C-alpha positions in Angstrom: 4.3 -2.3 2.5 7.8 -1.1 2.3 9.5 -1.8 5.5 9.4 1.8 6.5 7.6 1.8 9.8 4.9 -0.6 8.6 8.0 -2.2 7.5 10.3 -0.1 9.4 11.3 -3.3 10.1 5.8 -0.8 5.2 -4.8 5.2 -10.1 -6.9 5.6 -13.3 -7.3 8.6 -15.3 -10.7 10.1 -14.8 -11.8 9.2 -18.3 -9.6 9.1 -21.4 -11.1 12.3 -22.8 -10.7 14.1 -19.5 -7.1 12.9 -19.2 -6.3 14.1 -22.7 -7.7 17.5 -22.0 -5.8 17.8 -18.7 -2.5 17.0 -20.3 -2.8 20.1 -22.6 -4.0 22.4 -19.9 -7.6 22.5 -20.9 -10.0 22.7 -17.9 -11.9 19.5 -17.2 -15.5 20.0 -16.2 -16.3 19.3 -12.6 -18.9 16.7 -13.6 -16.1 14.7 -15.3 -13.6 14.9 -12.5 -16.1 14.0 -9.8 -16.6 10.6 -11.5 -12.9 9.9 -11.7 -12.8 7.1 -9.2 -15.8 5.4 -10.7 -14.3 5.6 -14.2 -11.0 4.3 -13.0 -12.5 1.3 -11.3 -14.7 0.5 -14.3 -11.7 0.6 -16.6 -9.0 -1.4 -14.8 -10.3 -2.2 -11.3 -9.4 -0.7 -8.0 -6.4 1.5 -7.6 -5.5 1.6 -3.9 -2.7 3.8 -2.6 -1.3 4.0 0.9 -0.8 7.4 2.5 1.5 7.3 5.5 0.7 9.5 8.5 4.4 10.0 9.3 5.0 11.3 5.7 4.1 14.8 6.9 7.3 15.0 8.9 10.7 14.3 7.2 9.2 13.4 3.8 7.1 16.6 3.8 4.4 14.8 1.9 0.9 16.0 2.7 -2.6 15.2 1.5 -2.5 18.3 -0.7 0.4 16.5 -2.6 -2.1 13.8 -3.5 -4.1 16.5 -5.3 -1.4 18.6 -6.9 0.4 15.5 -8.3 -2.8 14.5 -10.1 -2.9 11.3 -8.1 -6.3 11.9 -6.4 -8.2 11.7 -9.7 -6.5 8.3 -10.5 -7.1 6.7 -7.1 -10.2 4.7 -6.2 -9.2 4.2 -2.6 -6.6 5.6 -0.1 -5.4 3.4 2.7 -4.4 5.6 5.6 -1.5 4.0 7.4 -1.4 3.2 10.3 -3.6 2.9 13.3 -2.1 1.0 16.2 -3.3 -2.3 17.6 -2.8 -2.5 21.4 -4.6 -3.7 24.5 -6.9 -5.9 22.3 -8.2 -3.0 20.3 -7.6 -0.3 17.7 -5.9 2.9 18.7 -4.7 6.2 17.3 -1.3 6.0 15.7 -0.1 9.6 15.8 -2.7 12.1 17.2 -0.8 15.2 16.1 -0.4 14.1 12.5 -3.9 12.4 12.4 -6.1 15.2 13.7 -4.3 18.1 15.3 -1.6 19.4 12.9 -2.5 22.9 11.6 -2.7 23.6 7.9 -2.8 27.1 6.6 -4.6 28.2 3.5 -1.6 27.6 1.3 -1.0 24.1 2.5 -4.7 23.0 2.6 -6.3 20.9 0.0 -9.1 23.4 -0.6 -7.2 26.6 0.1 -9.0 27.2 3.4 -7.1 27.5 6.6 -7.7 25.3 9.6 -9.0 26.9 12.8 -8.1 26.6 16.4 -11.7 26.6 17.4 -12.6 24.1 20.2 -13.5 20.8 18.6 -12.3 21.7 15.1 -10.8 18.9 13.1 -7.3 19.5 11.7 -4.5 17.3 10.6 -4.5 14.5 7.9 -8.1 13.6 8.8 -9.4 17.0 7.9 -7.3 17.2 4.7 -8.6 13.8 3.7 -12.2 15.0 4.3 -11.5 18.0 2.0 -9.9 15.7 -0.6 -13.0 13.5 -0.6 -15.2 16.6 -1.1 -13.2 17.4 -4.3 -13.4 13.8 -5.5 -16.8 12.4 -4.4 -16.0 8.9 -5.7 -12.8 8.6 -3.7 -13.0 6.3 -0.6 -10.6 6.4 2.4 -9.9 3.3 4.5 -8.1 3.3 7.8 -5.4 0.7 7.9 -4.3 -0.8 11.3 -1.2 -2.7 12.2 1.7 -2.8 9.8 5.2 -4.2 10.4 5.8 -2.3 13.6 2.4 -2.6 15.2 1.3 -6.1 14.3 2.4 -7.5 17.6 -0.9 -6.5 19.1 -3.0 -8.7 16.9 -2.4 -11.8 19.0 -4.2 -10.2 22.0 -6.9 -8.9 19.7 -7.5 -12.3 18.2 -8.3 -13.7 21.7 -11.5 -11.7 21.7 -12.4 -10.8 18.1 -15.8 -9.2 19.0 -14.2 -6.8 21.5 -11.5 -5.9 18.9 -14.2 -5.3 16.3 -16.2 -3.1 18.6 -13.1 -1.0 19.5 -12.2 -0.5 15.9 -15.7 0.4 14.8 -15.9 3.0 17.5 -12.6 4.5 16.6 -13.1 4.5 12.8 -16.6 6.0 13.2 -15.6 8.5 16.0 -17.9 11.6 15.6 -14.8 13.9 15.6 -13.9 12.7 12.1 -17.3 11.7 10.9 -17.3 11.2 7.1 -13.6 10.6 6.7 -13.4 6.8 6.7 -15.3 4.4 4.5 -14.0 1.2 6.2 -11.1 -0.6 7.8 -8.0 -2.4 6.5 -6.2 -5.0 8.6 -2.4 -5.3 8.0 -1.5 -8.2 10.2 2.1 -9.3 9.6 1.6 -12.2 10.0 -1.2 -14.3 11.5 0.1 -17.6 13.0 3.5 -16.8 11.5 6.5 -14.5 12.1 7.1 -10.9 11.1 8.7 -8.4 13.5 7.5 -10.8 16.2 6.0 -14.3 15.9 2.3 -15.0 16.3 0.9 -18.3 17.6 -2.8 -17.5 17.5 -3.6 -20.5 15.4 -4.8 -21.1 11.8 -8.4 -19.9 12.5 -7.5 -16.6 14.2 -7.4 -14.4 11.1 -10.7 -15.8 9.8 -12.3 -15.2 13.2 -11.0 -11.7 13.4 -12.1 -10.7 9.9 -15.5 -12.3 10.5 -16.0 -10.2 13.6 -15.1 -7.0 11.8 -17.5 -7.8 9.0 -20.3 -8.5 11.5 -19.7 -5.2 13.3 -19.0 -2.9 10.3 -21.9 -4.4 8.2 -22.2 -4.6 4.5 -22.1 -0.8 3.9 -18.5 -0.4 5.1 -15.4 -1.7 3.4 -13.4 -4.4 5.2 -10.1 -5.3 3.6 -6.7 -6.8 4.5 -3.1 -6.6 3.4 -1.8 -10.2 3.3 1.4 -12.1 2.7 2.6 -13.0 -0.7 4.7 -16.0 0.5 3.9 -18.6 -2.2 6.3 -21.2 -0.9 5.1 -24.6 0.2 4.1 -24.5 3.8 4.8 -20.7 3.9 2.9 -17.9 5.4 -0.1 -18.3 3.0 -0.5 -21.8 4.4 -0.3 -20.7 8.1 -3.7 -18.9 8.2 -7.2 -19.5 6.8 -7.1 -16.7 4.1 -9.7 -18.6 2.1 -12.1 -18.8 5.0 -11.6 -15.1 5.8 -12.1 -14.1 2.2 -15.9 -14.3 2.7 -15.6 -11.4 5.1 -13.5 -9.0 3.1 -14.2 -6.8 0.1 -10.7 -7.6 -1.2 -7.1 -8.5 -0.2 -4.1 -6.3 -0.8 -1.5 -8.9 -1.7 1.9 -7.6 -0.7 3.8 -8.7 -3.7 7.0 -6.9 -2.9 9.8 -7.1 -0.4 10.6 -10.6 -1.4 14.3 -9.9 -1.3 16.4 -7.1 0.2 19.6 -6.1 2.0 18.5 -7.8 5.2 20.5 -10.5 3.4 23.6 -8.2 3.6 25.9 -10.1 1.3 23.2 -10.9 -1.3 22.7 -12.5 -3.7 21.2 -9.4 -5.3 17.7 -10.0 -6.4 14.7 -7.9 -7.5 12.5 -7.2 -4.5 9.2 -7.5 -6.5 9.6 -10.1 -9.2 6.4 -10.8 -11.1 7.5 -14.2 -12.3 10.3 -16.7 -11.4 13.6 -16.6 -13.2 16.8 -18.6 -13.3 18.7 -18.0 -10.2 15.9 -16.7 -8.0 17.2 -17.1 -4.4 14.0 -18.6 -3.0 11.6 -20.7 -5.1 8.0 -19.4 -4.7 9.1 -15.9 -3.8 7.5 -14.0 -6.7 4.2 -12.4 -7.3 2.6 -15.0 -9.6 3.3 -17.8 -7.2 1.3 -16.0 -4.5 -1.6 -15.1 -6.8 -1.9 -18.7 -8.1 -1.6 -20.1 -4.6 -4.3 -17.9 -3.3 -6.6 -18.7 -6.2 -6.0 -22.4 -5.8 -7.4 -22.1 -2.3 -10.7 -20.9 -3.7 -10.2 -17.1 -3.3 -11.9 -15.3 -6.2 -9.5 -13.4 -8.5 -11.6 -10.3 -8.2 -10.8 -10.2 -4.5 -7.1 -10.1 -5.1 -5.2 -6.8 -5.7 -1.6 -7.0 -7.0 0.8 -5.1 -4.8 3.3 -2.6 -6.4 6.2 -0.8 -4.6 6.9 2.8 -5.3 10.4 2.3 -4.0 13.5 0.2 -4.6 15.7 -2.0 -2.5 19.4 -2.0 -2.9 22.9 -3.3 -1.9 26.4 -1.8 -2.1 29.7 -3.4 -2.8 28.3 -5.1 -5.9 30.5 -5.8 -9.0 28.0 -7.8 -11.1 25.4 -6.0 -13.1 23.0 -8.9 -13.5 21.0 -10.2 -10.5 22.7 -12.8 -8.3 25.8 -10.8 -7.4 27.4 -10.6 -4.0 27.3 -7.5 -1.8 28.9 -6.0 1.3 25.8 -4.5 2.8 22.8 -2.2 2.3 23.0 0.7 -0.1 22.6 4.2 1.4 19.0 5.4 1.5 17.5 8.7 2.3 15.5 7.5 5.3 16.7 3.9 5.8 19.6 1.8 4.5 18.7 -0.4 1.7 15.6 1.4 0.6 14.9 4.4 -1.6 12.0 6.1 -3.3 11.4 5.7 -7.0 11.5 9.5 -7.4 15.1 9.5 -6.2 16.3 6.3 -8.0 15.0 7.3 -11.4 17.6 10.0 -11.5 20.3 8.8 -9.1 20.5 5.2 -10.5 18.4 4.8 -13.7 17.4 1.2 -14.6 19.9 -0.7 -16.6 18.0 -4.0 -17.1 14.8 -5.9 -16.5 14.2 -9.4 -15.0 11.1 -11.2 -14.1 8.8 -8.3 -15.0 10.6 -5.7 -12.9 13.7 -3.5 -13.3 17.1 -3.3 -11.8 20.0 -0.8 -11.9 23.7 -0.8 -11.2 25.4 2.5 -10.6 28.9 2.4 -9.2 29.0 -0.4 -6.6 25.3 0.0 -5.8 22.6 -2.3 -7.1 18.9 -1.5 -6.9 15.7 -3.1 -8.0 12.5 -1.2 -8.5 9.5 -0.8 -10.8 9.3 1.7 -13.5 6.3 2.9 -15.6 7.2 0.3 -18.2 7.4 -2.6 -15.8 4.2 -1.4 -14.0 2.4 -1.5 -17.4 3.4 -5.2 -17.6 2.2 -5.9 -14.1 -1.2 -4.2 -14.8 -1.5 -6.2 -17.9 -0.9 -9.4 -15.9 -3.5 -8.3 -13.3 -6.1 -7.8 -16.1 -5.2 -11.2 -17.7 -5.6 -12.9 -14.3 -9.0 -11.2 -13.6 -7.6 -9.5 -10.5 -9.6 -6.8 -8.8 -7.0 -4.1 -9.5 -3.8 -3.0 -7.9 -2.5 -1.6 -4.6 0.7 0.3 -4.1 3.0 1.3 -1.2 3.1 4.3 -1.0 2.1 7.7 -2.5 5.2 9.8 -1.4 7.6 7.5 -3.3 6.2 8.8 -6.6 7.3 11.8 -8.6 5.7 15.2 -8.1 3.8 14.6 -11.3 2.5 11.1 -10.3 4.6 9.2 -12.9 4.0 5.8 -11.4 0.4 6.1 -10.5 -0.2 7.3 -14.0 1.3 4.0 -15.2 -1.0 2.1 -12.9 -4.0 4.1 -14.2 -3.2 3.5 -17.8 
């Protein structure tokens, strides 16, 4: 997902009628809104959005924002990021944010304050539970790993059954019963290199996912975020994603972060190209290449979700407007150099062109690439044409307060 923590180096309208009423301020019957997720999935497939546990700090983005932005009614699933992977098992990522942070009535999803009673659930977990009560069709999946915490998967892969038992016990802990509907594995990357390099072998990922499916059973969701490296001999070829597909409900294909200012001098390139284009820095680093490669390995289209970034990546010291220019380093970002939320970029550096199904912008000496509602519409059309299972995006706090991008996904 964006390289913010997970990559810190990490939506359909209820029904057309209900959406139309909502836009003019007419109350939508509860019976309609309660079926939002089901209607969304029936229309365009799954709409999976990541919610980051650390967003409650500097980003000041809370579960209530998922509701007030209108995003909750457009989502089919929320992936809660991230749980840690350590000592061969699943572990809490941030106990304060997860289940201890106090929400008063004004900041709570349902307008009811948390309590300090012994054993009372608070934090994001309690807010997610309340959000699900308002949207009965919405599912929440706990995602483990990410860019920062994938180093623990190697040890976990040495004893898949023990790992699966640990994860099952944590996800289904009685303290937050009813919050989670399954588990998502974000291993970056099995038998390949991410923040660290893994040497678990080609079969490790398949064995891990098989153990999780055996433990969680058919009633729980088991999913995974996977590489979109479509190059010959690249990360897709390093692990048995086809073999593991039998154990997952779907794959969240991370079709973003192909290019960025980790290549400090450029060339500038869109970080989430849908197709190839003349001058692309690395052949096979685009979304369609990954999707076609995964399909060629026998993975059903319906088990593949197209990844969309709700953020941009950028360089500074750029003189050329079109992609392919040189740079002097990463553009300034609010939380991390070289990366910025869409909600900021749409105003600070509006798109000036499109390439390969995504947008780019040059403002001053800065050059950014990101998706807009228009380019997202094109990507969703592609997903439908390819028979994909839907779309996934990283992550909710990057959107506008009115849910501009998730609305585009949902349309």
